[in-house]
DSSP file (Angstrom, degrees, kcal/mol; ACC not computed):
  #  RESIDUE AA STRUCTURE BP1 BP2  ACC     N-H-->O    O-->H-N    N-H-->O    O-->H-N    TCO  KAPPA ALPHA  PHI   PSI    X-CA   Y-CA   Z-CA
    1    1 A X     >        0   0    0      0, 0.0     4,-2.3     0, 0.0     5,-0.2   0.000 360.0 360.0 360.0 -43.1    4.8  -34.6  -58.3
    2    2 A X  H  >  +     0   0    0      1,-0.2     4,-2.4     2,-0.2     5,-0.2   0.893 360.0  51.1 -64.5 -38.8    5.2  -37.2  -55.6
    3    3 A X  H  > S+     0   0    0      2,-0.2     4,-2.4     1,-0.2    -1,-0.2   0.882 109.4  50.7 -65.3 -38.3    8.9  -37.5  -56.2
    4    4 A X  H  > S+     0   0    0      2,-0.2     4,-2.1     1,-0.2    -2,-0.2   0.912 111.2  48.1 -64.4 -43.4    9.3  -33.7  -55.9
    5    5 A X  H  X S+     0   0    0     -4,-2.3     4,-2.1     2,-0.2    -2,-0.2   0.907 111.6  50.2 -63.9 -41.6    7.4  -33.7  -52.6
    6    6 A X  H  X S+     0   0    0     -4,-2.4     4,-2.2     1,-0.2    -2,-0.2   0.907 109.9  50.7 -63.3 -42.5    9.6  -36.6  -51.3
    7    7 A X  H  X S+     0   0    0     -4,-2.4     4,-2.0     1,-0.2    -1,-0.2   0.879 109.2  50.7 -64.4 -37.4   12.7  -34.7  -52.3
    8    8 A X  H  X S+     0   0    0     -4,-2.1     4,-1.7     2,-0.2    -1,-0.2   0.884 109.5  50.8 -68.6 -36.1   11.5  -31.6  -50.5
    9    9 A X  H  X S+     0   0    0     -4,-2.1     4,-1.3     2,-0.2    -2,-0.2   0.901 109.3  51.4 -64.7 -39.6   10.8  -33.7  -47.4
   10   10 A X  H  < S+     0   0    0     -4,-2.2    -2,-0.2     1,-0.2    -1,-0.2   0.890 109.0  50.4 -63.9 -39.0   14.3  -35.1  -47.6
   11   11 A X  H  < S+     0   0    0     -4,-2.0    -1,-0.2     1,-0.2    -2,-0.2   0.845 112.0  47.6 -66.8 -33.5   15.9  -31.7  -47.8
   12   12 A X  H  < S+     0   0    0     -4,-1.7    -1,-0.2    -5,-0.1    -2,-0.2   0.693  87.1 106.7 -81.0 -19.5   13.9  -30.5  -44.8
   13   13 A X     <  -     0   0    0     -4,-1.3     3,-0.0    -3,-0.2    -3,-0.0  -0.388  47.8-172.8 -65.0 133.7   14.8  -33.6  -42.7
   14   14 A X        +     0   0    0     -2,-0.1     2,-0.2     5,-0.0    -1,-0.1   0.898  60.1  54.3 -94.6 -51.2   17.4  -32.7  -40.0
   15   15 A X  S  > S-     0   0    0      1,-0.1     4,-1.9     4,-0.0     5,-0.1  -0.511  78.9-124.0 -89.8 154.6   18.4  -36.0  -38.5
   16   16 A X  H  > S+     0   0    0      1,-0.2     4,-2.5     2,-0.2     5,-0.2   0.821 113.3  60.1 -61.0 -30.7   19.8  -39.1  -40.3
   17   17 A X  H  > S+     0   0    0      2,-0.2     4,-2.3     1,-0.2    -1,-0.2   0.916 105.5  46.4 -63.8 -43.3   16.9  -41.0  -38.6
   18   18 A X  H  > S+     0   0    0      2,-0.2     4,-2.6     1,-0.2     5,-0.2   0.902 112.3  50.4 -65.5 -41.1   14.3  -38.8  -40.4
   19   19 A X  H  X S+     0   0    0     -4,-1.9     4,-2.3     2,-0.2    -2,-0.2   0.918 111.8  47.5 -63.3 -43.1   16.1  -39.1  -43.7
   20   20 A X  H  X S+     0   0    0     -4,-2.5     4,-2.3     2,-0.2    -1,-0.2   0.900 112.4  49.9 -64.6 -40.5   16.3  -42.9  -43.4
   21   21 A X  H  X S+     0   0    0     -4,-2.3     4,-2.5     2,-0.2    -2,-0.2   0.916 111.2  48.1 -64.6 -43.5   12.6  -43.1  -42.5
   22   22 A X  H  X S+     0   0    0     -4,-2.6     4,-1.1     1,-0.2    -2,-0.2   0.904 112.4  49.1 -65.6 -40.9   11.5  -40.9  -45.4
   23   23 A X  H  < S+     0   0    0     -4,-2.3     4,-0.4    -5,-0.2    -1,-0.2   0.910 112.3  49.2 -63.1 -40.8   13.6  -42.9  -47.8
   24   24 A X  H >< S+     0   0    0     -4,-2.3     3,-1.0     1,-0.2    -2,-0.2   0.919 112.5  45.0 -67.1 -44.1   12.2  -46.2  -46.5
   25   25 A X  H 3< S+     0   0    0     -4,-2.5    -1,-0.2     1,-0.2    -2,-0.2   0.654 106.2  61.9 -77.4 -13.0    8.5  -45.1  -46.7
   26   26 A X  T 3< S+     0   0    0     -4,-1.1    -1,-0.2    -5,-0.2    -2,-0.2   0.521  80.0 108.5 -88.9  -4.2    9.0  -43.6  -50.1
   27   27 A X  S X  S-     0   0    0     -3,-1.0     3,-1.3    -4,-0.4     4,-0.3  -0.372  80.7-119.2 -69.5 151.8    9.9  -47.0  -51.6
   28   28 A X  G >  S+     0   0    0      1,-0.3     3,-0.5     2,-0.1    -1,-0.1   0.852 113.6  47.7 -59.8 -36.4    7.3  -48.6  -53.9
   29   29 A X  G >  S+     0   0    0      1,-0.2     3,-1.8     2,-0.1     4,-0.3   0.458  82.5  99.5 -85.6  -1.3    7.1  -51.7  -51.6
   30   30 A X  G <  S+     0   0    0     -3,-1.3     3,-0.4     1,-0.3    -1,-0.2   0.795  85.1  43.2 -61.1 -31.5    6.7  -49.6  -48.4
   31   31 A X  G X  S+     0   0    0     -3,-0.5     3,-1.6    -4,-0.3     4,-0.4   0.322  80.5 104.3 -97.1   8.8    2.9  -50.0  -48.2
   32   32 A X  G X  S+     0   0    0     -3,-1.8     3,-1.6     1,-0.3     4,-0.3   0.820  71.5  64.9 -60.7 -30.8    2.7  -53.7  -49.1
   33   33 A X  G >  S+     0   0    0     -3,-0.4     3,-0.8    -4,-0.3    -1,-0.3   0.751  92.5  63.7 -65.4 -21.9    2.0  -54.6  -45.5
   34   34 A X  G <  S+     0   0    0     -3,-1.6    -1,-0.3     1,-0.2    -2,-0.2   0.681  96.5  58.2 -74.3 -16.8   -1.3  -52.8  -45.7
   35   35 A X  G <  S+     0   0    0     -3,-1.6    -1,-0.2    -4,-0.4     2,-0.2   0.500  78.7 112.9 -89.8  -5.2   -2.5  -55.2  -48.4
   36   36 A X  S <  S-     0   0    0     -3,-0.8     2,-0.3    -4,-0.3    -3,-0.0  -0.488  74.1-118.6 -70.1 133.3   -2.1  -58.3  -46.1
   37   37 A X        -     0   0    0     -2,-0.2     2,-1.6     1,-0.1     7,-0.1  -0.559  26.0-118.1 -71.0 131.4   -5.4  -59.9  -45.2
   38   38 A X        +     0   0    0     -2,-0.3     2,-0.5     5,-0.1     7,-0.2  -0.541  55.1 152.4 -74.7  90.5   -5.9  -59.8  -41.5
   39   39 A X    >>> -     0   0    0     -2,-1.6     5,-1.8     1,-0.1     3,-1.0  -0.954  36.9-156.2-124.5 111.2   -6.0  -63.6  -40.8
   40   40 A X  G >45S+     0   0    0     -2,-0.5     3,-1.0     1,-0.2     5,-0.1   0.864  93.8  57.0 -55.2 -40.3   -4.9  -64.8  -37.3
   41   41 A X  G 345S+     0   0    0      1,-0.3    -1,-0.2     2,-0.1    -2,-0.0   0.822 109.8  46.4 -63.2 -26.6   -4.1  -68.4  -38.5
   42   42 A X  G <45S-     0   0    0     -3,-1.0    -1,-0.3    -5,-0.1    -2,-0.2   0.558 113.4-119.2 -88.2  -8.5   -1.6  -66.8  -41.0
   43   43 A X  T <<5S+     0   0    0     -3,-1.0    -3,-0.2    -4,-0.7    -2,-0.1   0.716  82.6 116.4  78.1  21.2   -0.1  -64.5  -38.5
   44   44 A X      < +     0   0    0     -5,-1.8     2,-0.6    -7,-0.1    -4,-0.2   0.235  40.6 107.6-104.9  13.2   -1.1  -61.4  -40.4
   45   45 A X        -     0   0    0     -6,-0.4     2,-0.5    -7,-0.2    -7,-0.1  -0.823  53.2-160.2 -95.5 120.3   -3.5  -60.0  -37.7
   46   46 A X        -     0   0    0     -2,-0.6     2,-0.1     4,-0.0    -2,-0.1  -0.845  11.5-136.5 -99.5 133.4   -2.2  -56.9  -35.9
   47   47 A X     >  -     0   0    0     -2,-0.5     4,-2.3     1,-0.1     5,-0.2  -0.342  35.6 -96.3 -76.8 171.0   -3.7  -55.9  -32.6
   48   48 A X  H  > S+     0   0    0      1,-0.2     4,-2.3     2,-0.2     5,-0.1   0.876 123.6  50.0 -58.4 -41.5   -4.4  -52.3  -32.0
   49   49 A X  H  > S+     0   0    0      2,-0.2     4,-2.3     1,-0.2    -1,-0.2   0.903 110.7  48.9 -67.6 -41.1   -1.1  -51.6  -30.1
   50   50 A X  H  > S+     0   0    0      2,-0.2     4,-2.6     1,-0.2    -1,-0.2   0.898 112.3  48.7 -64.9 -39.9    1.0  -53.2  -32.8
   51   51 A X  H  X S+     0   0    0     -4,-2.3     4,-2.5     2,-0.2     5,-0.2   0.896 110.2  51.8 -65.7 -40.2   -0.8  -51.2  -35.5
   52   52 A X  H  X S+     0   0    0     -4,-2.3     4,-2.3    -5,-0.2    -2,-0.2   0.915 113.3  44.4 -61.3 -43.7   -0.3  -48.0  -33.5
   53   53 A X  H  X S+     0   0    0     -4,-2.3     4,-2.6     2,-0.2     5,-0.2   0.916 112.8  50.6 -69.2 -43.7    3.4  -48.7  -33.2
   54   54 A X  H  X S+     0   0    0     -4,-2.6     4,-1.6     1,-0.2    -2,-0.2   0.925 115.2  42.8 -60.4 -45.6    3.9  -49.7  -36.9
   55   55 A X  H  X S+     0   0    0     -4,-2.5     4,-2.1     1,-0.2    -1,-0.2   0.902 113.7  52.3 -68.0 -40.6    2.1  -46.5  -38.1
   56   56 A X  H  X>S+     0   0    0     -4,-2.3     5,-1.7    -5,-0.2     4,-1.5   0.880 108.0  50.6 -63.7 -39.2    3.9  -44.3  -35.5
   57   57 A X  H  <5S+     0   0    0     -4,-2.6    -1,-0.2     1,-0.2    -2,-0.2   0.892 112.0  48.2 -65.0 -39.4    7.3  -45.7  -36.6
   58   58 A X  H  <5S+     0   0    0     -4,-1.6    -2,-0.2    -5,-0.2    -1,-0.2   0.865 117.4  41.0 -68.7 -36.3    6.5  -44.9  -40.3
   59   59 A X  H  <5S-     0   0    0     -4,-2.1    -1,-0.2    -5,-0.1    -2,-0.2   0.632 104.9-126.3 -87.1 -14.6    5.2  -41.4  -39.5
   60   60 A X  T  <5 +     0   0    0     -4,-1.5    -3,-0.2    -5,-0.2    -4,-0.1   0.778  56.9 152.8  74.1  26.9    8.0  -40.6  -37.0
   61   61 A X      < -     0   0    0     -5,-1.7     2,-0.3    -6,-0.2    -1,-0.2  -0.317  54.9 -80.9 -87.1 171.3    5.5  -39.6  -34.4
   62   62 A X        +     0   0    0      1,-0.2    17,-0.2    -2,-0.1    -1,-0.1  -0.561  47.2 169.3 -72.4 126.6    5.8  -39.7  -30.6
   63   63 A X        -     0   0    0     15,-3.0     2,-0.3    -2,-0.3    16,-0.2   0.656  59.5  -0.6-111.9 -24.6    5.2  -43.3  -29.3
   64   64 A X  S    S-     0   0    0     14,-2.1     2,-0.3    13,-0.0    -1,-0.3  -0.932  77.9 -85.5-154.8 174.7    6.2  -43.1  -25.6
   65   65 A X        -     0   0    0     -2,-0.3    11,-0.1     1,-0.1     2,-0.0  -0.686  57.0 -95.0 -85.4 143.6    7.6  -40.8  -22.9
   66   66 A X        +     0   0    0     -2,-0.3     2,-0.3     9,-0.0    11,-0.2  -0.355  65.5 143.6 -57.5 135.9   11.4  -40.5  -22.7
   67   67 A X  E     -A   76   0A   0      9,-1.7     9,-3.4    10,-0.1     2,-0.4  -0.908  51.5 -84.6-158.1-178.2   12.8  -43.0  -20.2
   68   68 A X  E     -A   75   0A   0     -2,-0.3     7,-0.2     7,-0.2     2,-0.2  -0.872  46.0-110.7-102.3 133.9   15.7  -45.3  -19.5
   69   69 A X     >  -     0   0    0      5,-3.4     4,-1.6    -2,-0.4    -1,-0.0  -0.434  19.5-149.4 -63.5 127.8   15.6  -48.8  -21.0
   70   70 A X  T  4 S+     0   0    0     -2,-0.2    -1,-0.2     1,-0.2    -2,-0.0   0.744  92.6  48.9 -71.6 -22.8   15.1  -51.3  -18.2
   71   71 A X  T  4 S+     0   0    0      3,-0.1    -1,-0.2     1,-0.1    -2,-0.0   0.902 130.8   8.7 -85.1 -44.1   17.1  -54.0  -20.0
   72   72 A X  T  4 S-     0   0    0      2,-0.1    -2,-0.2     0, 0.0    -1,-0.1   0.586  90.7-120.8-118.2 -13.1   20.3  -52.2  -21.0
   73   73 A X     <  +     0   0    0     -4,-1.6    -3,-0.1     1,-0.3     2,-0.1   0.465  63.1 139.1  87.2   1.0   20.2  -48.8  -19.3
   74   74 A X        -     0   0    0     -6,-0.1    -5,-3.4     1,-0.1     2,-0.3  -0.367  60.7 -98.3 -75.1 158.2   20.3  -46.7  -22.5
   75   75 A X  E     -A   68   0A   0     -7,-0.2     2,-0.5    -2,-0.1    -7,-0.2  -0.595  32.2-152.2 -77.4 137.0   18.1  -43.6  -23.0
   76   76 A X  E     -A   67   0A   0     -9,-3.4    -9,-1.7    -2,-0.3     2,-0.0  -0.954  11.1-148.3-111.3 123.5   14.9  -44.1  -24.9
   77   77 A X    >   -     0   0    0     -2,-0.5     3,-1.3   -11,-0.2     5,-0.2  -0.225  34.4 -92.1 -83.7 179.4   13.6  -41.1  -26.8
   78   78 A X  T 3  S+     0   0    0      1,-0.3   -15,-3.0     2,-0.1   -14,-2.1   0.679 121.6  63.9 -69.1 -16.6    9.9  -40.2  -27.4
   79   79 A X  T 3  S-     0   0    0    -17,-0.2    -1,-0.3   -16,-0.2   -19,-0.1   0.718  94.5-143.0 -79.0 -19.9   10.0  -42.0  -30.8
   80   80 A X    X   +     0   0    0     -3,-1.3     3,-0.8   -16,-0.1     4,-0.2   0.697  55.2 135.6  71.1  20.1   10.7  -45.4  -29.1
   81   81 A X  T >>  +     0   0    0      1,-0.2     3,-1.4     2,-0.1     4,-0.5   0.609  49.2  85.4 -77.4 -10.0   13.0  -46.6  -31.8
   82   82 A X  H >> S+     0   0    0      1,-0.3     3,-1.6     2,-0.2     4,-1.4   0.864  80.0  62.5 -58.1 -36.7   15.5  -47.9  -29.2
   83   83 A X  H <4 S+     0   0    0     -3,-0.8    -1,-0.3     1,-0.3    -2,-0.1   0.726  94.2  63.2 -65.6 -19.3   13.7  -51.2  -28.9
   84   84 A X  H <4 S+     0   0    0     -3,-1.4    -1,-0.3    -4,-0.2    -2,-0.2   0.731 118.7  24.0 -74.9 -21.1   14.4  -52.0  -32.5
   85   85 A X  H << S+     0   0    0     -3,-1.6     2,-0.2    -4,-0.5    -2,-0.2   0.394  85.2 127.5-124.6   1.5   18.1  -52.0  -31.9
   86   86 A X    ><  -     0   0    0     -4,-1.4     3,-1.4     1,-0.2     6,-0.2  -0.443  51.4-147.7 -64.4 125.1   18.5  -52.9  -28.2
   87   87 A X  T 3  S+     0   0    0      1,-0.3    -1,-0.2    -2,-0.2    -4,-0.0   0.724  97.6  46.4 -67.3 -20.6   20.8  -55.8  -27.8
   88   88 A X  T 3  S+     0   0    0      4,-0.0    -1,-0.3     5,-0.0     2,-0.2   0.238  80.5 130.8-107.0  13.7   18.9  -57.0  -24.8
   89   89 A X    <>  -     0   0    0     -3,-1.4     4,-0.8     1,-0.1     3,-0.4  -0.471  54.8-142.8 -69.2 134.4   15.4  -56.6  -26.2
   90   90 A X  H  > S+     0   0    0      1,-0.2     4,-1.0    -2,-0.2     3,-0.4   0.865 100.5  53.4 -65.8 -36.2   13.2  -59.7  -25.7
   91   91 A X  H  > S+     0   0    0      1,-0.2     4,-2.4     2,-0.2    -1,-0.2   0.748  94.6  71.2 -71.1 -23.3   11.6  -59.3  -29.1
   92   92 A X  H  > S+     0   0    0     -3,-0.4     4,-2.2     1,-0.2    -1,-0.2   0.907  98.9  46.3 -60.3 -43.7   14.9  -59.1  -30.9
   93   93 A X  H  X S+     0   0    0     -4,-0.8     4,-2.5    -3,-0.4    -1,-0.2   0.885 112.5  48.9 -70.7 -38.1   15.7  -62.8  -30.4
   94   94 A X  H  X S+     0   0    0     -4,-1.0     4,-2.3     2,-0.2    -1,-0.2   0.899 113.1  47.7 -69.5 -37.8   12.2  -64.0  -31.4
   95   95 A X  H  X S+     0   0    0     -4,-2.4     4,-2.4     2,-0.2    -2,-0.2   0.902 111.9  51.0 -65.2 -40.0   12.3  -61.9  -34.6
   96   96 A X  H  X S+     0   0    0     -4,-2.2     4,-2.4    -5,-0.2    -2,-0.2   0.920 112.1  46.1 -62.8 -44.8   15.8  -63.2  -35.3
   97   97 A X  H  X S+     0   0    0     -4,-2.5     4,-2.3     2,-0.2    -1,-0.2   0.892 111.8  51.5 -66.2 -39.4   14.7  -66.8  -34.9
   98   98 A X  H  X S+     0   0    0     -4,-2.3     4,-2.2     2,-0.2    -2,-0.2   0.901 110.3  49.1 -64.2 -40.1   11.6  -66.2  -37.0
   99   99 A X  H  X S+     0   0    0     -4,-2.4     4,-2.4     2,-0.2     5,-0.2   0.913 109.9  51.2 -65.7 -42.7   13.8  -64.7  -39.8
  100  100 A X  H  X S+     0   0    0     -4,-2.4     4,-2.4     1,-0.2    -2,-0.2   0.907 110.0  50.9 -59.4 -41.0   16.2  -67.7  -39.6
  101  101 A X  H  X S+     0   0    0     -4,-2.3     4,-2.5     2,-0.2    -2,-0.2   0.909 109.3  49.8 -62.4 -43.6   13.2  -70.0  -40.0
  102  102 A X  H  X S+     0   0    0     -4,-2.2     4,-2.3     1,-0.2    -2,-0.2   0.917 112.3  47.4 -62.7 -43.9   11.8  -68.1  -43.0
  103  103 A X  H  X S+     0   0    0     -4,-2.4     4,-2.4     2,-0.2    -1,-0.2   0.902 111.7  50.8 -65.6 -40.7   15.2  -68.3  -44.7
  104  104 A X  H  X S+     0   0    0     -4,-2.4     4,-2.3    -5,-0.2    -2,-0.2   0.920 111.9  46.7 -63.2 -43.3   15.6  -72.0  -43.9
  105  105 A X  H  X S+     0   0    0     -4,-2.5     4,-1.9     2,-0.2    -1,-0.2   0.877 111.2  52.3 -67.1 -36.2   12.2  -72.8  -45.4
  106  106 A X  H  X S+     0   0    0     -4,-2.3     4,-0.8     2,-0.2    -2,-0.2   0.911 111.3  46.8 -65.1 -41.6   12.9  -70.7  -48.5
  107  107 A X  H ><>S+     0   0    0     -4,-2.4     5,-2.9     1,-0.2     3,-0.8   0.908 111.4  51.5 -65.2 -41.2   16.1  -72.5  -49.1
  108  108 A X  H ><5S+     0   0    0     -4,-2.3     3,-1.5     1,-0.2    -1,-0.2   0.838 102.0  61.1 -65.2 -32.0   14.4  -75.9  -48.5
  109  109 A X  H 3<5S+     0   0    0     -4,-1.9    -1,-0.2     1,-0.3    -2,-0.2   0.740 109.5  41.6 -69.1 -21.1   11.7  -74.9  -51.1
  110  110 A X  T <<5S-     0   0    0     -3,-0.8    -1,-0.3    -4,-0.8    -2,-0.2   0.085 122.1-106.0-110.1  22.0   14.3  -74.7  -53.8
  111  111 A X  T < 5 +     0   0    0     -3,-1.5     2,-0.6     1,-0.2    -3,-0.2   0.820  69.6 146.5  60.5  37.2   16.2  -77.8  -52.6
  112  112 A X      < -     0   0    0     -5,-2.9    -1,-0.2    -8,-0.1     2,-0.2  -0.920  50.0-126.4-100.1 116.8   19.1  -76.0  -51.0
  113  113 A X        +     0   0    0     -2,-0.6     2,-0.3    -3,-0.1    -5,-0.0  -0.429  36.5 176.7 -66.7 131.5   20.3  -78.0  -48.0
  114  114 A X        -     0   0    0     -2,-0.2     2,-0.4   -10,-0.1   -10,-0.0  -0.937  19.0-165.0-133.5 156.5   20.4  -75.9  -44.8
  115  115 A X        -     0   0    0     -2,-0.3     2,-0.2     3,-0.0     3,-0.0  -0.948  18.7-136.1-143.7 119.7   21.2  -76.5  -41.2
  116  116 A X        -     0   0    0     -2,-0.4     2,-0.2     1,-0.1     3,-0.1  -0.546  28.3-114.6 -74.4 138.0   20.4  -74.0  -38.4
  117  117 A X        -     0   0    0     -2,-0.2    -1,-0.1     1,-0.1     3,-0.1  -0.487  35.2-109.5 -68.2 140.8   23.1  -73.5  -35.9
  118  118 A X        -     0   0    0     -2,-0.2     3,-0.5     1,-0.1    -1,-0.1  -0.396  40.1 -98.7 -68.0 150.5   22.1  -74.8  -32.4
  119  119 A X  S    S+     0   0    0      1,-0.2    -1,-0.1     2,-0.1    -3,-0.0  -0.293 100.8  41.5 -66.8 154.7   21.6  -72.1  -29.8
  120  120 A X        +     0   0    0     -3,-0.1    -1,-0.2     3,-0.0    -2,-0.1   0.727  64.3 133.3  85.5  23.1   24.3  -71.2  -27.4
  121  121 A X        +     0   0    0     -3,-0.5     8,-0.9     7,-0.1     2,-0.4   0.780  52.2  83.3 -76.0 -25.4   27.3  -71.3  -29.7
  122  122 A X  B     -B  128   0B   0      6,-0.1     6,-0.2     7,-0.1     2,-0.2  -0.657  65.5-162.9 -84.0 128.9   28.7  -68.0  -28.4
  123  123 A X    >   -     0   0    0      4,-1.4     3,-1.3    -2,-0.4    -2,-0.1  -0.457  36.3 -97.8 -99.9 177.3   30.7  -68.3  -25.2
  124  124 A X  T 3  S+     0   0    0      1,-0.3    -1,-0.0    -2,-0.2    -2,-0.0   0.747 121.3  57.9 -69.9 -22.7   31.7  -65.6  -22.8
  125  125 A X  T 3  S-     0   0    0      2,-0.2    -1,-0.3     1,-0.0     3,-0.1   0.420 114.1-114.4 -88.4   3.1   35.2  -65.2  -24.4
  126  126 A X  S <  S+     0   0    0     -3,-1.3     2,-0.2     1,-0.3    -2,-0.1   0.392  76.9 122.3  84.4  -4.5   33.6  -64.4  -27.8
  127  127 A X        -     0   0    0     -5,-0.0    -4,-1.4     2,-0.0     2,-0.5  -0.602  56.5-134.3 -91.0 154.7   35.0  -67.6  -29.5
  128  128 A X  B > > -B  122   0B   0     -2,-0.2     3,-0.9    -6,-0.2     5,-0.5  -0.919   2.2-147.2-110.2 131.8   32.7  -70.2  -31.1
  129  129 A X  T 3 5S+     0   0    0     -8,-0.9    -1,-0.1    -2,-0.5    -7,-0.1   0.262  84.3  84.5 -80.4  15.1   33.2  -73.9  -30.5
  130  130 A X  T 3 5S-     0   0    0     -9,-0.1    -1,-0.2     0, 0.0    -9,-0.0   0.345 108.6-103.9 -99.6   8.2   32.1  -74.8  -34.0
  131  131 A X  T X>5S+     0   0    0     -3,-0.9     3,-0.9     3,-0.0     4,-0.8   0.309  89.4 117.0  94.2  -9.0   35.5  -74.3  -35.7
  132  132 A X  G >45S+     0   0    0      1,-0.3     3,-0.7     2,-0.2    11,-0.2   0.895  79.4  45.4 -61.1 -40.8   34.7  -70.9  -37.3
  133  133 A X  G 34<S+     0   0    0     -5,-0.5    -1,-0.3     1,-0.2    -4,-0.1   0.597 103.7  66.1 -79.7  -9.4   37.3  -69.1  -35.3
  134  134 A X  G <4 S+     0   0    0     -3,-0.9     2,-0.7     1,-0.2    -1,-0.2   0.712  92.8  63.3 -84.2 -20.6   39.9  -71.8  -35.9
  135  135 A X  S << S-     0   0    0     -4,-0.8     8,-0.4    -3,-0.7    -1,-0.2  -0.898  79.1-145.1-109.3 108.1   40.1  -71.3  -39.7
  136  136 A X        -     0   0    0     -2,-0.7     6,-0.3     1,-0.1     3,-0.1  -0.430  14.6-174.0 -71.5 146.8   41.5  -67.8  -40.7
  137  137 A X        -     0   0    0      4,-3.6     2,-0.3     1,-0.3     5,-0.2   0.823  65.5  -7.3-106.1 -50.7   40.0  -66.3  -43.8
  138  138 A X  B >  S-C  141   0C   0      3,-1.7     3,-2.2     1,-0.0    -1,-0.3  -0.969 129.6  -2.7-152.9 133.5   42.0  -63.1  -44.5
  139  139 A X  T 3  S-     0   0    0     -2,-0.3     3,-0.1     1,-0.3    -1,-0.0   0.813 127.5 -59.5  54.9  32.8   44.6  -61.3  -42.4
  140  140 A X  T 3  S+     0   0    0      1,-0.3     2,-0.3     0, 0.0    -1,-0.3   0.517 111.7 119.1  78.3   4.6   44.2  -63.8  -39.6
  141  141 A X  B <   -C  138   0C   0     -3,-2.2    -4,-3.6    -5,-0.1    -3,-1.7  -0.756  63.0-118.7-104.7 151.4   40.5  -63.1  -39.2
  142  142 A X    >>  -     0   0    0     -2,-0.3     3,-0.8    -6,-0.3     4,-0.7  -0.412  26.3-111.8 -81.5 162.5   37.6  -65.4  -39.7
  143  143 A X  H >> S+     0   0    0     -8,-0.4     3,-1.2     1,-0.2     4,-0.7   0.883 117.0  59.8 -61.1 -39.8   34.8  -64.9  -42.2
  144  144 A X  H 3> S+     0   0    0      1,-0.3     4,-0.8     2,-0.2     3,-0.5   0.779  95.3  63.7 -60.8 -27.1   32.3  -64.3  -39.5
  145  145 A X  H <4 S+     0   0    0     -3,-0.8    -1,-0.3     1,-0.2     3,-0.2   0.801 101.3  50.6 -67.7 -27.6   34.4  -61.3  -38.2
  146  146 A X  H << S+     0   0    0     -3,-1.2    -1,-0.2    -4,-0.7    -2,-0.2   0.666 102.2  61.7 -83.5 -16.1   33.8  -59.5  -41.5
  147  147 A X  H  <        0   0    0     -4,-0.7    -1,-0.2    -3,-0.5    -2,-0.2   0.721 360.0 360.0 -79.8 -21.8   30.0  -60.1  -41.3
  148  148 A X     <        0   0    0     -4,-0.8    -1,-0.2    -3,-0.2    -2,-0.1   0.466 360.0 360.0 -80.5 360.0   29.7  -58.1  -38.0
């Protein structure tokens, strides 16, 4: 019955954003974050505003008034999803660093040697001074070019 209801919601969804949201929240693991114990020392405590935004993103509800992003100048709709992909968002870099830290600790726990790249490797001309762009991988392009 739940699968039938989910399929009918997918058929009614108009935008690709709505379809992606419905697919994401229908996964078995989608509600796992609700089982986390709210403990500030563990970093699992959400303040009221964070909980409002997390629930609003999952439900596809209105989170803010339409406006222009102060950082990049793009239009922000009432759902507020622009901040999740804004290249100049302040939270983007801290989330990226936190994810890198988690992956490094996971690798270290299974004895896989890892080394985080130092910040500031990207220059204004798009080349990296760590040798990655000096070694072509395929068709004259570096491996990192295929990751983007």
